[in-house]
C-alpha positions in Angstrom: 0.0 0.0 0.0 1.1 3.6 -0.7 -0.4 6.4 1.3 0.5 9.9 0.0 -0.7 13.4 -0.6 -1.9 14.7 -4.0 0.8 17.4 -3.8 3.3 14.6 -4.4 1.9 13.0 -7.5 4.9 13.9 -9.7 6.9 11.3 -7.8 4.9 8.7 -9.7 5.6 9.9 -13.2 7.6 6.8 -14.1 4.6 4.6 -13.1 2.6 5.9 -16.1 -0.8 4.3 -15.5 -0.8 5.1 -11.8 0.3 8.7 -12.7 -2.6 9.0 -15.2 -5.0 8.0 -12.5 -3.5 10.4 -10.0 -3.7 13.3 -12.5 -7.4 12.4 -13.0 -8.1 12.6 -9.3 -6.1 15.8 -8.9 -8.1 17.5 -11.7 -11.5 16.3 -10.5 -13.8 18.6 -8.6 -16.5 17.7 -6.0 -19.1 18.3 -8.7 -17.9 15.4 -10.8 -20.8 13.2 -11.9 -21.2 9.7 -10.6 -20.2 7.0 -13.1 -17.4 5.3 -14.9 -14.7 7.3 -16.7 -12.2 5.8 -19.2 -8.9 7.6 -18.5 -6.6 5.7 -20.9 -5.9 2.1 -22.0 -6.1 0.0 -18.8 -7.1 2.8 -16.5 -10.6 3.8 -15.5 -12.2 5.7 -12.7 -15.3 4.8 -10.8 -17.1 7.7 -9.0 -19.5 6.5 -6.3 -21.3 8.0 -3.4 -22.3 6.2 -0.2 -22.6 6.6 3.6 -19.6 5.4 5.6 -20.2 2.8 8.3 -18.8 1.4 11.5 -18.2 -2.1 10.1 -17.7 -3.1 6.5 -19.4 -6.5 6.6 -17.8 -8.2 3.6 -14.3 -8.0 5.1 -11.0 -7.2 3.4 -11.2 -6.9 -0.4 -8.3 -7.7 -2.7 -7.9 -7.8 -6.5 -5.9 -10.0 -8.8 -5.7 -7.9 -11.9 -6.0 -4.3 -10.8 -4.4 -1.8 -8.5 -6.8 0.5 -6.7 -6.2 4.1 -6.1 -8.8 5.3 -3.6 -9.7 8.9 -2.9 -12.8 10.5 -1.4 -13.3 13.8 -3.2 -15.8 14.8 -0.5 -15.6 13.7 3.1 -13.2 11.4 4.8 -13.0 7.6 4.8 -11.3 5.1 7.1 -9.7 2.2 5.3 -8.5 -0.8 7.2 -5.4 -2.5 5.7 -3.8 -5.9 6.2 -1.8 -8.3 4.0 -4.0 -11.1 2.6 -1.3 -13.6 3.5 -2.8 -16.0 6.0 -6.3 -14.6 5.8 -9.4 -16.9 5.2 -11.6 -16.4 2.2 -14.9 -14.7 3.3 -16.5 -14.4 -0.2 -14.9 -16.4 -3.1 -13.2 -14.7 -6.0 -15.6 -13.1 -8.5 -13.8 -13.0 -11.9 -16.3 -10.4 -13.3 -15.6 -7.9 -10.5 -12.0 -9.2 -10.0 -12.3 -9.4 -6.2 -12.1 -11.7 -3.3 -13.2 -10.8 0.2 -11.1 -12.1 3.1 -11.5 -12.2 6.9 -9.4 -13.0 10.0 -6.2 -11.1 9.3 -3.2 -12.8 10.7 -1.5 -9.5 11.5 -2.8 -6.5 13.2 -2.8 -4.4 10.1 -3.6 -0.7 10.3 -6.2 1.8 9.5 -5.6 4.9 7.4 -7.8 7.9 6.7 -8.1 9.0 3.1 -9.6 12.2 1.7 -8.7 15.9 2.1 -5.7 15.5 -0.2 -4.6 12.0 1.0 -5.0 9.0 -1.3 -4.2 5.3 -1.0 -2.9 2.9 -3.6 -3.7 -0.8 -3.0 -1.8 -3.6 -4.7 -3.0 -7.2 -5.1 -1.6 -8.4 -1.8 -3.2 -5.5 0.1 -6.4 -6.5 1.8 -8.4 -3.3 2.2 -11.7 -2.8 4.1 -13.1 0.6 3.0 -16.2 2.6 3.8 -15.4 3.1 7.5 -16.5 6.3 9.1 -13.8 8.5 10.7 -15.7 10.4 13.4 -19.3 9.7 12.5 -21.2 8.3 9.5 -21.2 10.7 6.5 -22.1 10.7 2.8 -18.9 10.7 0.8 -18.2 10.9 -2.9 -15.2 8.7 -3.8 -13.1 8.2 -6.8 -11.6 4.7 -7.2 -9.2 4.4 -10.1 -8.7 0.9 -11.4 -5.2 0.3 -13.0 -5.0 -2.9 -15.0 -2.0 -5.1 -14.3 -2.9 -8.0 -16.6 
């Protein structure tokens, strides 16, 4: 996992697909419409809106064929992180959505807060449990960039 501030995106210039996704996020405004945006070959953004919760029931999500860049453009979101190594499968792999949900992390992991300039990049071994509220439940608008690594 990478946790960083949008002010630092030029560090990622040599990671062209990740950099394209970060530039999209940096250029977006809170008024961006919900939906899917094709950024470039192998890079798309999903703009969603939902209420944050205390417990994300499905567990820790991980992907086999994409890297996630997660950034709430409005509000803050807590994202729990743990390596998927040693975790048990909670919901089996869905090849259409390219995701498996895991449970029972073998390490303590951590929780990060994204939004207000801070983004997270999640790789295939990064189990991530999003949608957690920080201080209280709130409606957030989130950009999730999917970077293909097939």
